[in-house]
C-alpha positions as a Markdown table, in Angstrom:
| # | Residue | x | y | z |
|---|---|---|---|---|
| 1 | Met | -1.9 | -5.2 | 34.3 |
| 2 | Lys | 1.2 | -6.8 | 36.0 |
| 3 | Arg | 2.1 | -5.3 | 39.5 |
| 4 | Asn | 4.7 | -3.2 | 39.4 |
| 5 | Gln | 3.6 | -1.6 | 36.0 |
| 6 | Tyr | 0.5 | -0.7 | 38.6 |
| 7 | Thr | 2.6 | 0.9 | 40.6 |
| 8 | Tyr | 4.3 | 3.0 | 38.4 |
| 9 | Ile | 1.2 | 4.6 | 37.2 |
| 10 | Glu | -0.1 | 4.8 | 41.2 |
| 11 | Arg | 3.3 | 6.5 | 41.8 |
| 12 | Asn | 3.4 | 8.9 | 38.8 |
| 13 | Lys | -0.3 | 10.1 | 38.1 |
| 14 | Asn | 1.3 | 13.2 | 39.5 |
| 15 | His | 3.9 | 13.3 | 37.2 |
| 16 | Asp | 2.3 | 14.2 | 33.6 |
| 17 | Asp | 4.0 | 13.4 | 30.4 |
| 18 | Ser | 1.5 | 13.9 | 28.4 |
| 19 | Phe | 2.7 | 15.1 | 24.8 |
| 20 | Ile | 1.3 | 16.1 | 21.2 |
| 21 | Cys | 2.1 | 13.6 | 18.6 |
| 22 | Arg | 4.7 | 15.3 | 16.2 |
| 23 | Asn | 3.2 | 13.0 | 13.4 |
| 24 | Cys | -0.3 | 12.9 | 14.1 |
| 25 | Gly | -1.0 | 16.0 | 15.9 |
| 26 | Ala | -3.0 | 13.7 | 18.9 |
| 27 | Pro | -2.9 | 14.6 | 22.1 |
| 28 | Val | -1.0 | 11.5 | 24.3 |
| 29 | His | -1.5 | 10.8 | 28.0 |
| 30 | Ser | 1.3 | 10.0 | 29.4 |
| 31 | Trp | 0.6 | 7.0 | 31.2 |
| 32 | Ala | -0.8 | 3.8 | 29.1 |
| 33 | Pro | -2.5 | 0.7 | 30.3 |
| 34 | Gly | -0.2 | -2.4 | 30.5 |
| 35 | Thr | 3.4 | -0.6 | 30.2 |
| 36 | Ser | 5.2 | 1.5 | 32.6 |
| 37 | Gln | 6.3 | 4.0 | 30.6 |
| 38 | Arg | 4.2 | 5.5 | 27.5 |
| 39 | Asn | 6.9 | 5.4 | 24.6 |
| 40 | His | 4.7 | 5.8 | 21.5 |
| 41 | Cys | 1.5 | 7.5 | 20.2 |
| 42 | Pro | -1.7 | 4.8 | 20.6 |
| 43 | Tyr | -3.3 | 6.6 | 17.4 |
| 44 | Cys | -0.4 | 6.5 | 14.8 |
| 45 | Leu | 1.8 | 3.9 | 16.7 |
| 46 | His | 4.8 | 6.7 | 16.1 |
| 47 | Ser | 7.1 | 7.7 | 18.5 |
| 48 | Leu | 10.4 | 10.0 | 19.2 |
| 49 | His | 14.1 | 9.2 | 19.4 |
| 50 | Val | 14.5 | 10.5 | 22.9 |
| 51 | Asp | 15.9 | 7.7 | 25.2 |
| 52 | Ile | 19.1 | 5.5 | 25.5 |
| 53 | Thr | 17.9 | 3.3 | 27.9 |
| 54 | Pro | 13.7 | 3.4 | 28.2 |
| 55 | Gly | 12.7 | 6.3 | 29.6 |
| 56 | Asp | 16.4 | 8.1 | 30.6 |
| 57 | Arg | 15.7 | 10.8 | 27.6 |
| 58 | Lys | 19.1 | 11.2 | 27.2 |
| 59 | Glu | 19.0 | 11.1 | 23.2 |
| 60 | Leu | 20.1 | 13.7 | 21.5 |
| 61 | Cys | 18.6 | 12.7 | 17.7 |
| 62 | Arg | 14.7 | 13.2 | 18.4 |
| 63 | Gly | 14.3 | 12.5 | 15.3 |
| 64 | Ile | 10.7 | 10.9 | 14.7 |
| 65 | Met | 10.7 | 7.1 | 15.1 |
| 66 | Glu | 8.3 | 5.7 | 11.9 |
| 67 | Pro | 6.9 | 1.6 | 12.9 |
| 68 | Ile | 8.4 | -0.7 | 10.4 |
| 69 | Gly | 7.0 | -3.9 | 12.2 |
| 70 | Leu | 5.7 | -6.0 | 14.8 |
| 71 | Trp | 7.3 | -9.0 | 16.8 |
| 72 | Val | 7.0 | -11.0 | 19.7 |
| 73 | Arg | 9.4 | -10.8 | 22.0 |
| 74 | Glu | 11.0 | -14.2 | 24.6 |
| 75 | Asp | 8.5 | -13.5 | 27.3 |
| 76 | Gly | 5.5 | -13.1 | 24.9 |
| 77 | Asp | 5.1 | -9.4 | 24.9 |
| 78 | Thr | 3.7 | -8.0 | 21.5 |
| 79 | Ala | 6.4 | -4.8 | 20.8 |
| 80 | Leu | 6.6 | -2.5 | 17.9 |
| 81 | Leu | 9.8 | -2.2 | 15.9 |
| 82 | His | 10.7 | 1.2 | 15.0 |
| 83 | Arg | 13.2 | 2.7 | 12.7 |
| 84 | Cys | 14.6 | 7.0 | 13.3 |
| 85 | Arg | 13.7 | 8.8 | 10.2 |
| 86 | Lys | 16.6 | 10.8 | 11.3 |
| 87 | Cys | 19.6 | 8.7 | 12.2 |
| 88 | Gly | 18.3 | 5.3 | 11.6 |
| 89 | Ala | 18.2 | 3.8 | 14.2 |
| 90 | Leu | 16.3 | 0.7 | 15.1 |
| 91 | Arg | 14.2 | 0.3 | 18.9 |
| 92 | Ser | 11.7 | -1.9 | 19.9 |
| 93 | Asn | 8.5 | -0.6 | 22.2 |
| 94 | Arg | 6.1 | -2.8 | 24.1 |
| 95 | Leu | 2.4 | -2.3 | 23.2 |
| 96 | Ala | -0.1 | -0.6 | 25.0 |
| 97 | Gly | -3.4 | -1.9 | 26.3 |
| 98 | Asp | -4.8 | 1.4 | 24.1 |
| 99 | Asp | -3.0 | 1.0 | 20.6 |
| 100 | Asp | -5.4 | 1.3 | 18.0 |
| 101 | Asp | -6.1 | -1.9 | 16.6 |
| 102 | Arg | -6.8 | -0.6 | 12.8 |
| 103 | Ala | -3.2 | 0.7 | 13.1 |
| 104 | Leu | -1.5 | -2.4 | 14.4 |
| 105 | Arg | -3.5 | -4.9 | 12.1 |
| 106 | Thr | -2.4 | -2.2 | 9.0 |
| 107 | Leu | 1.0 | -1.7 | 10.0 |
| 108 | Ala | 1.3 | -6.0 | 10.2 |
| 109 | Glu | -0.8 | -6.1 | 6.6 |
| 110 | Thr | 2.3 | -3.5 | 5.0 |
| 111 | Ala | 5.1 | -5.6 | 6.8 |
| 112 | Leu | 3.6 | -8.9 | 5.4 |
| 113 | Gln | 2.8 | -7.5 | 1.8 |
| 114 | Ala | 6.9 | -5.9 | 2.2 |
| 115 | Val | 8.4 | -9.3 | 2.3 |
| 116 | Glu | 5.8 | -10.3 | 0.1 |
| 117 | Ser | 7.4 | -8.4 | -2.2 |
| 118 | Ala | 10.8 | -8.5 | -1.6 |
| 119 | Gly | 10.5 | -12.6 | -2.5 |
| 120 | Lys | 9.3 | -11.9 | -6.0 |
C-alpha cells in the first residue's frame, strides 16, 4: 500500500461512507486496501455514477455503472472499465485489494468472448 493511501485510510476511519450495493445488495465498507477511495462493490464490481472527478460526488446522474472490462494503466495499475446504464458514460476505477477474484476472472473472460465473437 502506498504511503498516501495509508494516510488517507487512517485519516478517514472516522468518516464512514460505507454503502449497500445497488446492484447486488451487499454491504460495502468505505475503506479499501490498495486504494484511497472506495468506488465500486468488491463482490459484483458495479459502481454508481456519482463523481465528476474522483471523490467529489457532484455527478447528478446517479446511474448504476456496470463493469465492462479491465485494462492496465500506464503506471501498471489494473483498473475496471465501467459504463453507466443510465447515460452511457465510461469511467475507469482502480482495482481494490479486496475485489473478488472470481468476479474479476469472469469479467475478463466475458470481455474476451465478446472480442472473439465480434471478430467472427
